MARVO-117195 format. One record per residue (C-alpha): residue in three letters; x, y, z. Coordinates in pm, whole numbers, plus 50000, padded with zeros to 5 digits. Example, Ala and Ser with C-alpha at 12.3 -4.5 7.8 and 13.67 -1.06 7.14 Angstrom:
REM MARVO-117195
ALA512304955050780
SER513674989450714
REM end
This chain:
REM MARVO-117195
UNK364553613036475
UNK363003643636369
UNK361503651836021
UNK359973683635953
UNK356493663035844
UNK355463628535972
UNK353393614335797
UNK351553580835966
UNK350123554735701
UNK351653543035364
UNK348243541535210
UNK347263568334924
UNK347083597035078
UNK350093594435316
UNK352273580635018
UNK351063607334753
UNK351583634935020
UNK355003622235064
UNK355913619934729
UNK354753659434685
UNK356393671634966
UNK359443653934949
UNK359643668434563
UNK359143705434727
UNK361983699134934
UNK360323694135252
UNK361853666435465
UNK359203642035531
UNK359013610735674
UNK356813582435601
UNK355663555435881
UNK353863524235724
UNK353413494036016
UNK353503465535775
UNK356603450835583
UNK354753456235235
UNK351903469435083
UNK350513440434995
UNK346753436435102
UNK344283419034899
UNK340723429534859
UNK341833467534905
UNK340793494834621
UNK341923491134298
UNK340333516934098
UNK342633543434024
UNK339953572533843
UNK340753599133562
UNK341373625733849
UNK344073603534003
UNK345583595433654
UNK345463630933543
UNK347503640833859
UNK349823613433784
UNK350223633233422
UNK351043665833598
UNK353693649833800
UNK355183637033459
UNK354323599133588
UNK351423589533396
UNK353223567633122
UNK354953546433359
UNK352253542333567
UNK350173525333281
UNK353723505033225
UNK352193488033536
UNK349893455933433
UNK346493471333453
UNK342903470533274
UNK341413501333134
UNK337253501233143
UNK336013529632959
UNK332183522133026
UNK329883503233348
UNK327223486533265
UNK325173463833489
UNK322783434933483
UNK318983439733651
UNK317313405433624
UNK317683402033224
UNK318153431533079
UNK321473450633037
UNK321883486533083
UNK325183509132999
UNK325443533233340
UNK328483550833309
UNK330643561432965
UNK334043581833024
UNK334923591532683
UNK334053626532761
UNK335603633033106
UNK338593664933140
UNK342123652133089
UNK344323625132906
UNK342583595133055
UNK338863587032945
UNK339113552533140
UNK339113540033499
UNK342523516833556
UNK341713489533748
UNK345553476233926
UNK346303460834247
UNK346803490034501
UNK349943474534639
UNK351513483534286
UNK350123515134288
UNK352313522734639
UNK355133507934555
UNK355533531134243
UNK354493563234441
UNK357553548634690
UNK359763545934407
UNK359643576434271
UNK359753593734609
UNK363033579934707
UNK364383595134413
UNK364273625534655
UNK366743628234945
UNK364203643335124
UNK361813612735144
UNK361933585435405
UNK359933555335398
UNK360063534335755
UNK358363503935686
UNK357703484736007
UNK356783514636209
UNK353513520336369
UNK352913554136511
UNK351273548036834
UNK350423584337044
UNK350723621636967
UNK353553638937140
UNK352503671037270
UNK353693700937385
UNK351943726937581
UNK348773730037333
UNK350753717537026
UNK351253682836882
UNK355273681436844
UNK355553647136734
UNK354523605936761
UNK355783578436964
UNK356183550436763
UNK356733511936804
UNK359203491336557
UNK360813459836579
UNK363473472436779
UNK361433488337025
UNK359653517137117
UNK360973554936989
UNK359633586836929
UNK359603610136618
UNK359853651836653
UNK358073666136377
UNK356923706236291
UNK353673685936131
UNK352113655036185
UNK349763643935881
UNK347423613336024
UNK346923589035687
UNK346303555635854
UNK343153548735791
UNK339023549035929
UNK340223534436227
UNK343173558736286
UNK345113560336569
UNK345963593336583
UNK342393606436563
UNK341713585536863
UNK344593598637030
UNK344143636936972
UNK340373629437049
UNK338813643336789
UNK335063639936703
UNK333603620136481
UNK330563622636273
UNK328843587136208
UNK326743592935901
UNK325673560835895
UNK325213531335638
UNK322553502235581
UNK325213478935378
UNK328263455135449
UNK330343437135148
UNK331823405535122
UNK335063406834928
UNK336193372834730
UNK337583364034429
UNK336613338334108
UNK338663333133804
UNK337893345533451
UNK336953321033166
UNK336923328532778
UNK333303338832696
UNK332533360132995
UNK330713393032992
UNK332733425332969
UNK333263448533278
UNK330013455233473
UNK328843478133747
UNK326823451933946
UNK324683424333930
UNK321113433634045
UNK318083407634108
UNK315773409834424
UNK317393408234725
UNK320863403934582
UNK323603425934473
UNK327423415634310
UNK329653433534162
UNK332283414833935
UNK335403439233889
UNK337523426233615
UNK341193421933747
UNK342803407033411
UNK342993368733497
UNK340103370233767
UNK337493388433926
UNK337303408634237
UNK333783403934380
UNK331873423434580
UNK328693408234744
UNK326293430834927
UNK324743426735221
UNK322403440335441
UNK324683458435804
UNK325743430636025
UNK324203399235818
UNK327353384335794
UNK327033359936098
UNK323123349735944
UNK324783341335610
UNK327423324235773
UNK325213300435948
UNK323313293635623
UNK326373278135491
UNK328943280535254
UNK326893259934962
UNK323923283835017
UNK326573311334976
UNK328103296734644
UNK324163293334495
UNK323743329134633
UNK326753342334407
UNK325403317034094
UNK321953331334132
UNK323173366034102
UNK325693362333851
UNK324683328633632
UNK328603331433403
UNK330183318833709
UNK327793291233823
UNK330693268133707
UNK333553285733941
UNK331643291534217
UNK333003258534395
UNK336083279334379
UNK335033294734703
UNK335833265434917
UNK335303276435265
UNK334453311735447
UNK338313320435530
UNK337763324335126
UNK335513356335178
UNK336573391035358
UNK334193407935536
UNK334323447435443
UNK332433466935730
UNK331373493635544
UNK331483529935699
UNK330513564835635
UNK332253589735884
UNK334103620535891
UNK335953642436169
UNK334133672936230
UNK337603688936274
UNK340453675736011
UNK343353691036257
UNK344703704636578
UNK347823727136621
UNK350293708936487
UNK348083675336388
UNK346163674336039
UNK344123641535907
UNK343323632835552
UNK341933605435347
UNK340213577435555
UNK341243589535881
UNK339393622135765
UNK336753610835635
UNK335613569735551
UNK333713563435219
UNK331613536635097
UNK332703516934867
UNK329953529034636
UNK331573543134343
UNK335283530634414
UNK336223569634515
UNK337853565134840
UNK341583560234667
UNK340913590634457
UNK339613609334727
UNK342283603434954
UNK344613614334626
UNK343073645034628
UNK343293653234984
UNK346973648434924
UNK347383672534681
UNK345153698934823
UNK347293694635158
UNK350713700934958
UNK349253728834762
UNK348233744235056
UNK351373732835310
UNK354393732135058
UNK355383766235087
UNK354703769635496
UNK356583741035542
UNK359763751335363
UNK359683781235552
UNK358833764535918
UNK355683791235916
UNK352993765135934
UNK349973779936135
UNK346513764136246
UNK345453790735990
UNK346583765935667
UNK345483735235849
UNK341963746635833
UNK342633756435474
UNK343153721035381
UNK339603712835562
UNK337723739735408
UNK338933730235030
UNK338213694035125
UNK335233695335302
UNK332533705135061
UNK333533676234767
UNK333603650335135
UNK330053658435217
UNK328883660034847
UNK330353627634777
UNK329443611535066
UNK325553624835069
UNK325543606834698
UNK326853573134794
UNK324263574935130
UNK321363583834852
UNK322333552434645
UNK322413536034918
UNK319363542035104
UNK317313544734771
UNK318943515734524
UNK321123491734730
UNK318533488435021
UNK315573487334843
UNK316953460634631
UNK318303438034913
UNK315153443135091
UNK312993430934727
UNK311063399134729
UNK309903398534396
UNK310723407334049
UNK310933446033943
UNK311183464333604
UNK314053483133510
UNK313793517433727
UNK313193542333432
UNK316263563833522
UNK318493535433431
UNK316623530433057
UNK317353565933023
UNK321363563233095
UNK321413532932869
UNK319863548032607
UNK321693583432589
UNK325413581932599
UNK324993622632717
UNK323493606333048
UNK325863585433098
UNK328673610333060
UNK326873627233420
UNK327653602833653
UNK331233592333453
UNK332123628133554
UNK331103625133932
UNK332903590033947
UNK336143601733743
UNK336563632833841
UNK334643641034166
UNK333303672534293
UNK336513692934330
UNK339203682034125
UNK342773688534256
UNK345613697234033
UNK349483698834134
UNK350073734034234
UNK353023723734451
UNK356263735734409
UNK359503715134281
UNK363073718834474
REM end
């Protein structure tokens, strides 16, 4: 088999890039190793920057027909104090909110619209297991399917296969491990009438719980110290339920829904990035190029921004068979700065806020900067811009065939 572009991984970066390149008339094959996109506890935040991209593609109105919740302001509970910390009403673009929708719905939506183009192929249950090289150039991938092993040749291979990327390992690309002091435990608890609105976090000395409103239930992230899951398991599931109730008292009557540890999924938090995102014939984007912390929920949006930038740079050269290493280098140069800045901000929040809270034993006053945010809508719009739009937002400039 052959394609002009072979994209490995059907996540947000891979599906968006596949759609944009097919829209530009480039023959593209997207490989997804699973039979469907359904994976629980994936990132579900679609930020204003991604919604703006959808608007530029003429897809926003259809996207918002998918059941979702819209969050225009984020607040947090610190001890007994409620503080407002983020307000999206002045972010650029048409949408002044973050949309919470299941990631599998977003990916199915992108796949549905990409299939409108004859140059798009989505190959499910197809896993890239190795690179094919000719001299100093990557010329395709070896794949594993239900029928056995095969190969796909391509002018360009794009690795979008996540933070544990097979292709970046096969390529020998050097990974810079930024490090992180936290992990997260994901689980769900049902909603009830009278529950408080969307919260950015429930914070008490020694604990942090984020409750994301998914309309009929909460997707919860219980923040723990790096490597602390086994110790927590040893204390027992009942103790864990008590910890959840202590952090979010309004959930106390429902913590029994966490019946066993299989109801809780460990997310091993990583922050890393590739020193070089490309080889001749290969480019990595999204989590394959830079794993992000869940802080701010910006992972999907960074991946989508990478895809938009890659399509802007590569669509025309791909249409004319003239992609060079210089084009791939240009994609990294475009996206490396916002990646580094975002990772630096995530590390500062983790080290200066989250880690200190987890190590605290006594009650502490609400930090003055949070009081300032609560009192000033103008100040709340600053983190809204950083979270909702990002450091260097991308706009669709790739051609339409």
